[in-house]
PDB file with SEQRES, HELIX, SHEET and CRYST1 records, atoms N, CA, C and O in Angstrom:
SEQRES   1 A   76  MET ARG PHE THR THR SER GLN THR ASP VAL TYR ALA ASP          
SEQRES   2 A   76  HIS LEU ASP TRP HIS TYR ARG GLN ASN ARG THR GLU LYS          
SEQRES   3 A   76  ASP ILE SER ARG LYS VAL THR HIS ARG ARG TRP TYR TYR          
SEQRES   4 A   76  SER LEU THR ASP TRP ILE GLU PHE GLU GLU ILE ALA ASP          
SEQRES   5 A   76  LEU GLU GLU ARG ALA LYS SER GLN PHE PHE GLU LYS ALA          
SEQRES   6 A   76  HIS GLU GLU VAL VAL LEU LYS THR GLN GLU ALA                  
HELIX    1 AA1 THR A    5  ARG A   30  1                                  26    
HELIX    2 AA2 LEU A   41  GLU A   46  1                                   6    
HELIX    3 AA3 ILE A   50  GLU A   75  1                                  26    
CRYST1    1.000    1.000    1.000  90.00  90.00  90.00 P 1           1          
ATOM      1  N   MET A   1      -5.779  51.130-124.924  1.00  0.00           N  
ATOM      2  CA  MET A   1      -5.205  51.157-123.475  1.00  0.00           C  
ATOM      3  C   MET A   1      -6.240  51.473-122.408  1.00  0.00           C  
ATOM      4  O   MET A   1      -7.029  52.401-122.589  1.00  0.00           O  
ATOM      5  N   ARG A   2      -6.267  50.732-121.293  1.00  0.00           N  
ATOM      6  CA  ARG A   2      -7.371  50.866-120.368  1.00  0.00           C  
ATOM      7  C   ARG A   2      -7.160  52.156-119.534  1.00  0.00           C  
ATOM      8  O   ARG A   2      -8.131  52.846-119.222  1.00  0.00           O  
ATOM      9  N   PHE A   3      -6.019  52.453-119.206  1.00  0.00           N  
ATOM     10  CA  PHE A   3      -5.657  53.642-118.340  1.00  0.00           C  
ATOM     11  C   PHE A   3      -4.753  54.594-119.087  1.00  0.00           C  
ATOM     12  O   PHE A   3      -3.976  54.220-119.966  1.00  0.00           O  
ATOM     13  N   THR A   4      -4.898  55.866-118.684  1.00  0.00           N  
ATOM     14  CA  THR A   4      -3.918  56.737-119.319  1.00  0.00           C  
ATOM     15  C   THR A   4      -2.660  56.640-118.483  1.00  0.00           C  
ATOM     16  O   THR A   4      -2.687  55.963-117.456  1.00  0.00           O  
ATOM     17  N   THR A   5      -1.530  57.287-118.865  1.00  0.00           N  
ATOM     18  CA  THR A   5      -0.223  57.192-118.320  1.00  0.00           C  
ATOM     19  C   THR A   5      -0.351  57.622-116.825  1.00  0.00           C  
ATOM     20  O   THR A   5       0.107  56.915-115.927  1.00  0.00           O  
ATOM     21  N   SER A   6      -0.976  58.783-116.592  1.00  0.00           N  
ATOM     22  CA  SER A   6      -1.022  59.300-115.218  1.00  0.00           C  
ATOM     23  C   SER A   6      -1.841  58.305-114.255  1.00  0.00           C  
ATOM     24  O   SER A   6      -1.481  58.007-113.116  1.00  0.00           O  
ATOM     25  N   GLN A   7      -2.933  57.868-114.860  1.00  0.00           N  
ATOM     26  CA  GLN A   7      -3.766  56.772-114.102  1.00  0.00           C  
ATOM     27  C   GLN A   7      -3.027  55.554-113.783  1.00  0.00           C  
ATOM     28  O   GLN A   7      -3.216  55.008-112.696  1.00  0.00           O  
ATOM     29  N   THR A   8      -2.170  55.061-114.666  1.00  0.00           N  
ATOM     30  CA  THR A   8      -1.320  53.860-114.458  1.00  0.00           C  
ATOM     31  C   THR A   8      -0.402  54.154-113.356  1.00  0.00           C  
ATOM     32  O   THR A   8      -0.235  53.303-112.482  1.00  0.00           O  
ATOM     33  N   ASP A   9       0.213  55.284-113.315  1.00  0.00           N  
ATOM     34  CA  ASP A   9       1.179  55.562-112.241  1.00  0.00           C  
ATOM     35  C   ASP A   9       0.529  55.660-110.918  1.00  0.00           C  
ATOM     36  O   ASP A   9       1.106  55.246-109.913  1.00  0.00           O  
ATOM     37  N   VAL A  10      -0.677  56.202-110.874  1.00  0.00           N  
ATOM     38  CA  VAL A  10      -1.459  56.256-109.587  1.00  0.00           C  
ATOM     39  C   VAL A  10      -1.856  54.934-109.155  1.00  0.00           C  
ATOM     40  O   VAL A  10      -1.810  54.631-107.963  1.00  0.00           O  
ATOM     41  N   TYR A  11      -2.296  54.014-110.175  1.00  0.00           N  
ATOM     42  CA  TYR A  11      -2.714  52.632-109.844  1.00  0.00           C  
ATOM     43  C   TYR A  11      -1.541  51.877-109.491  1.00  0.00           C  
ATOM     44  O   TYR A  11      -1.673  51.036-108.602  1.00  0.00           O  
ATOM     45  N   ALA A  12      -0.424  52.029-110.030  1.00  0.00           N  
ATOM     46  CA  ALA A  12       0.830  51.286-109.544  1.00  0.00           C  
ATOM     47  C   ALA A  12       1.195  51.701-108.195  1.00  0.00           C  
ATOM     48  O   ALA A  12       1.586  50.839-107.408  1.00  0.00           O  
ATOM     49  N   ASP A  13       1.113  52.915-107.837  1.00  0.00           N  
ATOM     50  CA  ASP A  13       1.408  53.409-106.452  1.00  0.00           C  
ATOM     51  C   ASP A  13       0.400  52.817-105.507  1.00  0.00           C  
ATOM     52  O   ASP A  13       0.762  52.471-104.383  1.00  0.00           O  
ATOM     53  N   HIS A  14      -0.866  52.679-105.909  1.00  0.00           N  
ATOM     54  CA  HIS A  14      -1.911  52.150-105.043  1.00  0.00           C  
ATOM     55  C   HIS A  14      -1.557  50.650-104.737  1.00  0.00           C  
ATOM     56  O   HIS A  14      -1.568  50.213-103.586  1.00  0.00           O  
ATOM     57  N   LEU A  15      -1.235  49.871-105.857  1.00  0.00           N  
ATOM     58  CA  LEU A  15      -0.883  48.426-105.687  1.00  0.00           C  
ATOM     59  C   LEU A  15       0.359  48.346-104.797  1.00  0.00           C  
ATOM     60  O   LEU A  15       0.395  47.484-103.918  1.00  0.00           O  
ATOM     61  N   ASP A  16       1.378  49.190-104.970  1.00  0.00           N  
ATOM     62  CA  ASP A  16       2.533  49.171-104.107  1.00  0.00           C  
ATOM     63  C   ASP A  16       2.158  49.439-102.619  1.00  0.00           C  
ATOM     64  O   ASP A  16       2.781  48.890-101.710  1.00  0.00           O  
ATOM     65  N   TRP A  17       1.164  50.263-102.400  1.00  0.00           N  
ATOM     66  CA  TRP A  17       0.641  50.456-101.048  1.00  0.00           C  
ATOM     67  C   TRP A  17       0.123  49.179-100.452  1.00  0.00           C  
ATOM     68  O   TRP A  17       0.444  48.829 -99.317  1.00  0.00           O  
ATOM     69  N   HIS A  18      -0.688  48.478-101.230  1.00  0.00           N  
ATOM     70  CA  HIS A  18      -1.308  47.227-100.773  1.00  0.00           C  
ATOM     71  C   HIS A  18      -0.142  46.275-100.482  1.00  0.00           C  
ATOM     72  O   HIS A  18      -0.187  45.581 -99.466  1.00  0.00           O  
ATOM     73  N   TYR A  19       0.849  46.210-101.283  1.00  0.00           N  
ATOM     74  CA  TYR A  19       1.979  45.229-101.134  1.00  0.00           C  
ATOM     75  C   TYR A  19       2.633  45.581 -99.729  1.00  0.00           C  
ATOM     76  O   TYR A  19       2.839  44.714 -98.880  1.00  0.00           O  
ATOM     77  N   ARG A  20       2.916  46.816 -99.566  1.00  0.00           N  
ATOM     78  CA  ARG A  20       3.543  47.230 -98.266  1.00  0.00           C  
ATOM     79  C   ARG A  20       2.660  46.916 -97.037  1.00  0.00           C  
ATOM     80  O   ARG A  20       3.173  46.444 -96.023  1.00  0.00           O  
ATOM     81  N   GLN A  21       1.414  47.159 -97.114  1.00  0.00           N  
ATOM     82  CA  GLN A  21       0.499  46.839 -96.024  1.00  0.00           C  
ATOM     83  C   GLN A  21       0.469  45.351 -95.809  1.00  0.00           C  
ATOM     84  O   GLN A  21       0.531  44.914 -94.660  1.00  0.00           O  
ATOM     85  N   ASN A  22       0.382  44.591 -96.788  1.00  0.00           N  
ATOM     86  CA  ASN A  22       0.464  43.029 -96.573  1.00  0.00           C  
ATOM     87  C   ASN A  22       1.757  42.530 -96.086  1.00  0.00           C  
ATOM     88  O   ASN A  22       1.785  41.527 -95.373  1.00  0.00           O  
ATOM     89  N   ARG A  23       2.880  43.183 -96.431  1.00  0.00           N  
ATOM     90  CA  ARG A  23       4.146  42.828 -95.984  1.00  0.00           C  
ATOM     91  C   ARG A  23       4.325  43.097 -94.473  1.00  0.00           C  
ATOM     92  O   ARG A  23       4.773  42.239 -93.712  1.00  0.00           O  
ATOM     93  N   THR A  24       3.944  44.356 -94.072  1.00  0.00           N  
ATOM     94  CA  THR A  24       4.004  44.610 -92.675  1.00  0.00           C  
ATOM     95  C   THR A  24       3.122  43.769 -91.762  1.00  0.00           C  
ATOM     96  O   THR A  24       3.482  43.445 -90.630  1.00  0.00           O  
ATOM     97  N   GLU A  25       1.937  43.424 -92.306  1.00  0.00           N  
ATOM     98  CA  GLU A  25       1.098  42.485 -91.559  1.00  0.00           C  
ATOM     99  C   GLU A  25       1.840  41.231 -91.349  1.00  0.00           C  
ATOM    100  O   GLU A  25       1.971  40.788 -90.208  1.00  0.00           O  
ATOM    101  N   LYS A  26       2.347  40.616 -92.397  1.00  0.00           N  
ATOM    102  CA  LYS A  26       2.994  39.362 -92.263  1.00  0.00           C  
ATOM    103  C   LYS A  26       4.261  39.395 -91.317  1.00  0.00           C  
ATOM    104  O   LYS A  26       4.571  38.442 -90.603  1.00  0.00           O  
ATOM    105  N   ASP A  27       4.972  40.597 -91.382  1.00  0.00           N  
ATOM    106  CA  ASP A  27       6.123  40.680 -90.591  1.00  0.00           C  
ATOM    107  C   ASP A  27       5.702  40.729 -89.083  1.00  0.00           C  
ATOM    108  O   ASP A  27       6.379  40.131 -88.246  1.00  0.00           O  
ATOM    109  N   ILE A  28       4.663  41.390 -88.762  1.00  0.00           N  
ATOM    110  CA  ILE A  28       4.197  41.547 -87.377  1.00  0.00           C  
ATOM    111  C   ILE A  28       3.671  40.137 -86.963  1.00  0.00           C  
ATOM    112  O   ILE A  28       3.850  39.776 -85.800  1.00  0.00           O  
ATOM    113  N   SER A  29       3.077  39.378 -87.787  1.00  0.00           N  
ATOM    114  CA  SER A  29       2.645  37.986 -87.312  1.00  0.00           C  
ATOM    115  C   SER A  29       3.856  37.074 -87.074  1.00  0.00           C  
ATOM    116  O   SER A  29       3.785  36.149 -86.265  1.00  0.00           O  
ATOM    117  N   ARG A  30       4.976  37.335 -87.782  1.00  0.00           N  
ATOM    118  CA  ARG A  30       6.163  36.509 -87.488  1.00  0.00           C  
ATOM    119  C   ARG A  30       6.824  36.750 -86.266  1.00  0.00           C  
ATOM    120  O   ARG A  30       7.512  35.856 -85.772  1.00  0.00           O  
ATOM    121  N   LYS A  31       6.694  37.914 -85.683  1.00  0.00           N  
ATOM    122  CA  LYS A  31       7.504  38.322 -84.532  1.00  0.00           C  
ATOM    123  C   LYS A  31       7.092  37.460 -83.365  1.00  0.00           C  
ATOM    124  O   LYS A  31       5.907  37.196 -83.158  1.00  0.00           O  
ATOM    125  N   VAL A  32       8.080  37.020 -82.602  1.00  0.00           N  
ATOM    126  CA  VAL A  32       7.829  36.249 -81.287  1.00  0.00           C  
ATOM    127  C   VAL A  32       7.145  37.252 -80.396  1.00  0.00           C  
ATOM    128  O   VAL A  32       7.521  38.422 -80.326  1.00  0.00           O  
ATOM    129  N   THR A  33       6.090  36.743 -79.692  1.00  0.00           N  
ATOM    130  CA  THR A  33       5.390  37.469 -78.751  1.00  0.00           C  
ATOM    131  C   THR A  33       6.217  37.395 -77.430  1.00  0.00           C  
ATOM    132  O   THR A  33       6.874  36.383 -77.187  1.00  0.00           O  
ATOM    133  N   HIS A  34       6.193  38.418 -76.603  1.00  0.00           N  
ATOM    134  CA  HIS A  34       6.911  38.496 -75.369  1.00  0.00           C  
ATOM    135  C   HIS A  34       6.138  37.671 -74.301  1.00  0.00           C  
ATOM    136  O   HIS A  34       4.949  37.913 -74.091  1.00  0.00           O  
ATOM    137  N   ARG A  35       6.774  36.744 -73.657  1.00  0.00           N  
ATOM    138  CA  ARG A  35       6.235  35.944 -72.585  1.00  0.00           C  
ATOM    139  C   ARG A  35       7.079  36.126 -71.367  1.00  0.00           C  
ATOM    140  O   ARG A  35       8.309  36.162 -71.397  1.00  0.00           O  
ATOM    141  N   ARG A  36       6.338  36.239 -70.281  1.00  0.00           N  
ATOM    142  CA  ARG A  36       6.997  36.385 -69.034  1.00  0.00           C  
ATOM    143  C   ARG A  36       7.368  34.899 -68.499  1.00  0.00           C  
ATOM    144  O   ARG A  36       6.500  34.082 -68.191  1.00  0.00           O  
ATOM    145  N   TRP A  37       8.617  34.673 -68.433  1.00  0.00           N  
ATOM    146  CA  TRP A  37       9.086  33.232 -68.128  1.00  0.00           C  
ATOM    147  C   TRP A  37       8.973  33.072 -66.595  1.00  0.00           C  
ATOM    148  O   TRP A  37       8.722  31.963 -66.121  1.00  0.00           O  
ATOM    149  N   TYR A  38       9.148  34.122 -65.835  1.00  0.00           N  
ATOM    150  CA  TYR A  38       9.197  34.070 -64.407  1.00  0.00           C  
ATOM    151  C   TYR A  38       8.103  34.734 -63.744  1.00  0.00           C  
ATOM    152  O   TYR A  38       7.602  35.750 -64.226  1.00  0.00           O  
ATOM    153  N   TYR A  39       7.691  34.200 -62.629  1.00  0.00           N  
ATOM    154  CA  TYR A  39       6.628  34.970 -61.883  1.00  0.00           C  
ATOM    155  C   TYR A  39       7.268  36.183 -61.144  1.00  0.00           C  
ATOM    156  O   TYR A  39       8.476  36.181 -60.911  1.00  0.00           O  
ATOM    157  N   SER A  40       6.529  37.139 -60.802  1.00  0.00           N  
ATOM    158  CA  SER A  40       6.964  38.210 -59.991  1.00  0.00           C  
ATOM    159  C   SER A  40       7.264  37.702 -58.640  1.00  0.00           C  
ATOM    160  O   SER A  40       6.827  36.598 -58.318  1.00  0.00           O  
ATOM    161  N   LEU A  41       7.959  38.395 -57.829  1.00  0.00           N  
ATOM    162  CA  LEU A  41       8.271  37.953 -56.455  1.00  0.00           C  
ATOM    163  C   LEU A  41       7.103  37.828 -55.599  1.00  0.00           C  
ATOM    164  O   LEU A  41       7.077  36.876 -54.820  1.00  0.00           O  
ATOM    165  N   THR A  42       6.131  38.649 -55.627  1.00  0.00           N  
ATOM    166  CA  THR A  42       4.836  38.438 -54.868  1.00  0.00           C  
ATOM    167  C   THR A  42       4.085  37.294 -55.377  1.00  0.00           C  
ATOM    168  O   THR A  42       3.562  36.532 -54.564  1.00  0.00           O  
ATOM    169  N   ASP A  43       3.968  37.080 -56.677  1.00  0.00           N  
ATOM    170  CA  ASP A  43       3.235  35.867 -57.139  1.00  0.00           C  
ATOM    171  C   ASP A  43       3.962  34.627 -56.680  1.00  0.00           C  
ATOM    172  O   ASP A  43       3.319  33.660 -56.270  1.00  0.00           O  
ATOM    173  N   TRP A  44       5.274  34.620 -56.735  1.00  0.00           N  
ATOM    174  CA  TRP A  44       6.042  33.412 -56.278  1.00  0.00           C  
ATOM    175  C   TRP A  44       5.841  33.092 -54.920  1.00  0.00           C  
ATOM    176  O   TRP A  44       5.702  31.927 -54.546  1.00  0.00           O  
ATOM    177  N   ILE A  45       5.816  34.179 -54.070  1.00  0.00           N  
ATOM    178  CA  ILE A  45       5.727  33.943 -52.593  1.00  0.00           C  
ATOM    179  C   ILE A  45       4.273  33.493 -52.177  1.00  0.00           C  
ATOM    180  O   ILE A  45       4.094  32.707 -51.247  1.00  0.00           O  
ATOM    181  N   GLU A  46       3.251  34.033 -52.915  1.00  0.00           N  
ATOM    182  CA  GLU A  46       1.847  33.792 -52.603  1.00  0.00           C  
ATOM    183  C   GLU A  46       1.312  32.586 -53.293  1.00  0.00           C  
ATOM    184  O   GLU A  46       0.172  32.191 -53.047  1.00  0.00           O  
ATOM    185  N   PHE A  47       2.160  31.931 -54.227  1.00  0.00           N  
ATOM    186  CA  PHE A  47       1.580  30.851 -54.956  1.00  0.00           C  
ATOM    187  C   PHE A  47       1.390  29.656 -54.160  1.00  0.00           C  
ATOM    188  O   PHE A  47       2.229  29.253 -53.354  1.00  0.00           O  
ATOM    189  N   GLU A  48       0.156  29.031 -54.417  1.00  0.00           N  
ATOM    190  CA  GLU A  48      -0.234  27.776 -53.755  1.00  0.00           C  
ATOM    191  C   GLU A  48      -1.000  26.930 -54.791  1.00  0.00           C  
ATOM    192  O   GLU A  48      -2.095  27.289 -55.224  1.00  0.00           O  
ATOM    193  N   GLU A  49      -0.409  25.838 -55.157  1.00  0.00           N  
ATOM    194  CA  GLU A  49      -0.956  25.027 -56.181  1.00  0.00           C  
ATOM    195  C   GLU A  49      -2.118  24.207 -55.641  1.00  0.00           C  
ATOM    196  O   GLU A  49      -2.040  23.548 -54.604  1.00  0.00           O  
ATOM    197  N   ILE A  50      -3.199  24.288 -56.406  1.00  0.00           N  
ATOM    198  CA  ILE A  50      -4.442  23.633 -56.068  1.00  0.00           C  
ATOM    199  C   ILE A  50      -4.220  22.119 -56.067  1.00  0.00           C  
ATOM    200  O   ILE A  50      -4.634  21.404 -55.155  1.00  0.00           O  
ATOM    201  N   ALA A  51      -3.594  21.693 -57.055  1.00  0.00           N  
ATOM    202  CA  ALA A  51      -3.421  20.178 -57.203  1.00  0.00           C  
ATOM    203  C   ALA A  51      -2.644  19.677 -55.956  1.00  0.00           C  
ATOM    204  O   ALA A  51      -2.909  18.559 -55.516  1.00  0.00           O  
ATOM    205  N   ASP A  52      -1.720  20.433 -55.380  1.00  0.00           N  
ATOM    206  CA  ASP A  52      -0.983  19.888 -54.269  1.00  0.00           C  
ATOM    207  C   ASP A  52      -1.985  19.816 -53.064  1.00  0.00           C  
ATOM    208  O   ASP A  52      -1.912  18.847 -52.308  1.00  0.00           O  
ATOM    209  N   LEU A  53      -2.902  20.783 -52.854  1.00  0.00           N  
ATOM    210  CA  LEU A  53      -3.856  20.721 -51.762  1.00  0.00           C  
ATOM    211  C   LEU A  53      -4.770  19.449 -51.927  1.00  0.00           C  
ATOM    212  O   LEU A  53      -5.101  18.749 -50.970  1.00  0.00           O  
ATOM    213  N   GLU A  54      -5.115  19.234 -53.117  1.00  0.00           N  
ATOM    214  CA  GLU A  54      -5.954  17.934 -53.352  1.00  0.00           C  
ATOM    215  C   GLU A  54      -5.178  16.705 -53.111  1.00  0.00           C  
ATOM    216  O   GLU A  54      -5.681  15.785 -52.467  1.00  0.00           O  
ATOM    217  N   GLU A  55      -3.995  16.634 -53.582  1.00  0.00           N  
ATOM    218  CA  GLU A  55      -3.105  15.593 -53.327  1.00  0.00           C  
ATOM    219  C   GLU A  55      -2.750  15.362 -51.848  1.00  0.00           C  
ATOM    220  O   GLU A  55      -2.630  14.227 -51.386  1.00  0.00           O  
ATOM    221  N   ARG A  56      -2.592  16.447 -51.148  1.00  0.00           N  
ATOM    222  CA  ARG A  56      -2.278  16.361 -49.727  1.00  0.00           C  
ATOM    223  C   ARG A  56      -3.510  15.786 -48.980  1.00  0.00           C  
ATOM    224  O   ARG A  56      -3.351  14.982 -48.062  1.00  0.00           O  
ATOM    225  N   ALA A  57      -4.781  16.217 -49.390  1.00  0.00           N  
ATOM    226  CA  ALA A  57      -5.966  15.764 -48.748  1.00  0.00           C  
ATOM    227  C   ALA A  57      -6.142  14.287 -48.939  1.00  0.00           C  
ATOM    228  O   ALA A  57      -6.502  13.592 -47.989  1.00  0.00           O  
ATOM    229  N   LYS A  58      -5.901  13.769 -50.141  1.00  0.00           N  
ATOM    230  CA  LYS A  58      -5.985  12.403 -50.438  1.00  0.00           C  
ATOM    231  C   LYS A  58      -4.924  11.600 -49.665  1.00  0.00           C  
ATOM    232  O   LYS A  58      -5.238  10.560 -49.086  1.00  0.00           O  
ATOM    233  N   SER A  59      -3.738  12.054 -49.656  1.00  0.00           N  
ATOM    234  CA  SER A  59      -2.622  11.331 -48.963  1.00  0.00           C  
ATOM    235  C   SER A  59      -2.920  11.229 -47.464  1.00  0.00           C  
ATOM    236  O   SER A  59      -2.715  10.168 -46.873  1.00  0.00           O  
ATOM    237  N   GLN A  60      -3.411  12.340 -46.819  1.00  0.00           N  
ATOM    238  CA  GLN A  60      -3.731  12.224 -45.481  1.00  0.00           C  
ATOM    239  C   GLN A  60      -4.783  11.275 -45.088  1.00  0.00           C  
ATOM    240  O   GLN A  60      -4.784  10.714 -43.992  1.00  0.00           O  
ATOM    241  N   PHE A  61      -5.717  11.093 -46.032  1.00  0.00           N  
ATOM    242  CA  PHE A  61      -6.837  10.095 -45.829  1.00  0.00           C  
ATOM    243  C   PHE A  61      -6.285   8.702 -45.876  1.00  0.00           C  
ATOM    244  O   PHE A  61      -6.624   7.849 -45.056  1.00  0.00           O  
ATOM    245  N   PHE A  62      -5.442   8.485 -46.833  1.00  0.00           N  
ATOM    246  CA  PHE A  62      -4.932   7.158 -47.079  1.00  0.00           C  
ATOM    247  C   PHE A  62      -3.925   6.766 -45.920  1.00  0.00           C  
ATOM    248  O   PHE A  62      -3.892   5.623 -45.463  1.00  0.00           O  
ATOM    249  N   GLU A  63      -3.145   7.742 -45.497  1.00  0.00           N  
ATOM    250  CA  GLU A  63      -2.323   7.484 -44.308  1.00  0.00           C  
ATOM    251  C   GLU A  63      -3.038   7.164 -43.009  1.00  0.00           C  
ATOM    252  O   GLU A  63      -2.605   6.344 -42.200  1.00  0.00           O  
ATOM    253  N   LYS A  64      -4.197   7.883 -42.851  1.00  0.00           N  
ATOM    254  CA  LYS A  64      -4.973   7.625 -41.595  1.00  0.00           C  
ATOM    255  C   LYS A  64      -5.631   6.197 -41.749  1.00  0.00           C  
ATOM    256  O   LYS A  64      -5.737   5.467 -40.763  1.00  0.00           O  
ATOM    257  N   ALA A  65      -6.047   5.830 -42.925  1.00  0.00           N  
ATOM    258  CA  ALA A  65      -6.592   4.468 -43.184  1.00  0.00           C  
ATOM    259  C   ALA A  65      -5.544   3.470 -42.981  1.00  0.00           C  
ATOM    260  O   ALA A  65      -5.812   2.421 -42.394  1.00  0.00           O  
ATOM    261  N   HIS A  66      -4.347   3.721 -43.431  1.00  0.00           N  
ATOM    262  CA  HIS A  66      -3.212   2.803 -43.243  1.00  0.00           C  
ATOM    263  C   HIS A  66      -2.814   2.617 -41.730  1.00  0.00           C  
ATOM    264  O   HIS A  66      -2.526   1.517 -41.259  1.00  0.00           O  
ATOM    265  N   GLU A  67      -2.822   3.691 -41.072  1.00  0.00           N  
ATOM    266  CA  GLU A  67      -2.613   3.612 -39.617  1.00  0.00           C  
ATOM    267  C   GLU A  67      -3.584   2.789 -38.868  1.00  0.00           C  
ATOM    268  O   GLU A  67      -3.237   2.042 -37.953  1.00  0.00           O  
ATOM    269  N   GLU A  68      -4.905   2.945 -39.299  1.00  0.00           N  
ATOM    270  CA  GLU A  68      -5.984   2.143 -38.633  1.00  0.00           C  
ATOM    271  C   GLU A  68      -5.754   0.696 -38.981  1.00  0.00           C  
ATOM    272  O   GLU A  68      -5.956  -0.153 -38.113  1.00  0.00           O  
ATOM    273  N   VAL A  69      -5.364   0.365 -40.129  1.00  0.00           N  
ATOM    274  CA  VAL A  69      -5.131  -1.069 -40.506  1.00  0.00           C  
ATOM    275  C   VAL A  69      -3.903  -1.703 -39.702  1.00  0.00           C  
ATOM    276  O   VAL A  69      -3.859  -2.864 -39.295  1.00  0.00           O  
ATOM    277  N   VAL A  70      -2.998  -0.812 -39.561  1.00  0.00           N  
ATOM    278  CA  VAL A  70      -1.730  -1.322 -38.804  1.00  0.00           C  
ATOM    279  C   VAL A  70      -2.146  -1.452 -37.344  1.00  0.00           C  
ATOM    280  O   VAL A  70      -1.757  -2.419 -36.688  1.00  0.00           O  
ATOM    281  N   LEU A  71      -2.890  -0.549 -36.837  1.00  0.00           N  
ATOM    282  CA  LEU A  71      -3.221  -0.772 -35.379  1.00  0.00           C  
ATOM    283  C   LEU A  71      -4.125  -1.930 -35.165  1.00  0.00           C  
ATOM    284  O   LEU A  71      -4.046  -2.572 -34.117  1.00  0.00           O  
ATOM    285  N   LYS A  72      -4.986  -2.241 -36.100  1.00  0.00           N  
ATOM    286  CA  LYS A  72      -5.879  -3.429 -35.961  1.00  0.00           C  
ATOM    287  C   LYS A  72      -4.992  -4.745 -36.089  1.00  0.00           C  
ATOM    288  O   LYS A  72      -5.185  -5.735 -35.383  1.00  0.00           O  
ATOM    289  N   THR A  73      -4.130  -4.667 -36.934  1.00  0.00           N  
ATOM    290  CA  THR A  73      -3.276  -5.918 -37.094  1.00  0.00           C  
ATOM    291  C   THR A  73      -2.409  -6.105 -35.849  1.00  0.00           C  
ATOM    292  O   THR A  73      -2.142  -7.239 -35.450  1.00  0.00           O  
ATOM    293  N   GLN A  74      -1.981  -5.043 -35.251  1.00  0.00           N  
ATOM    294  CA  GLN A  74      -1.137  -5.155 -34.002  1.00  0.00           C  
ATOM    295  C   GLN A  74      -1.912  -5.648 -32.785  1.00  0.00           C  
ATOM    296  O   GLN A  74      -1.357  -6.290 -31.893  1.00  0.00           O  
ATOM    297  N   GLU A  75      -3.228  -5.328 -32.766  1.00  0.00           N  
ATOM    298  CA  GLU A  75      -4.086  -5.730 -31.696  1.00  0.00           C  
ATOM    299  C   GLU A  75      -4.456  -7.178 -31.829  1.00  0.00           C  
ATOM    300  O   GLU A  75      -4.691  -7.842 -30.819  1.00  0.00           O  
ATOM    301  N   ALA A  76      -4.519  -7.695 -33.031  1.00  0.00           N  
ATOM    302  CA  ALA A  76      -4.839  -9.094 -33.252  1.00  0.00           C  
ATOM    303  C   ALA A  76      -3.743 -10.101 -33.063  1.00  0.00           C  
ATOM    304  O   ALA A  76      -3.967 -11.299 -33.240  1.00  0.00           O  
TER     305      ALA A  76                                                      
END                                                                             
């Protein structure tokens, strides 16, 4: 026999400890993390999307160009 009876019991307890540690780590990794679905009130009020600013700048340019084309065609 490799271990005495008392050593076998201690070793079995040690292996049980490893099993419990691994189980709790797996359980923690399975839990859903908390996500904030909504902005806070101040974030919502102060929010300004960068893409909208870029889109607005592009559309103003094209609208101005379109107006110039319309004016030129009306003059001709």
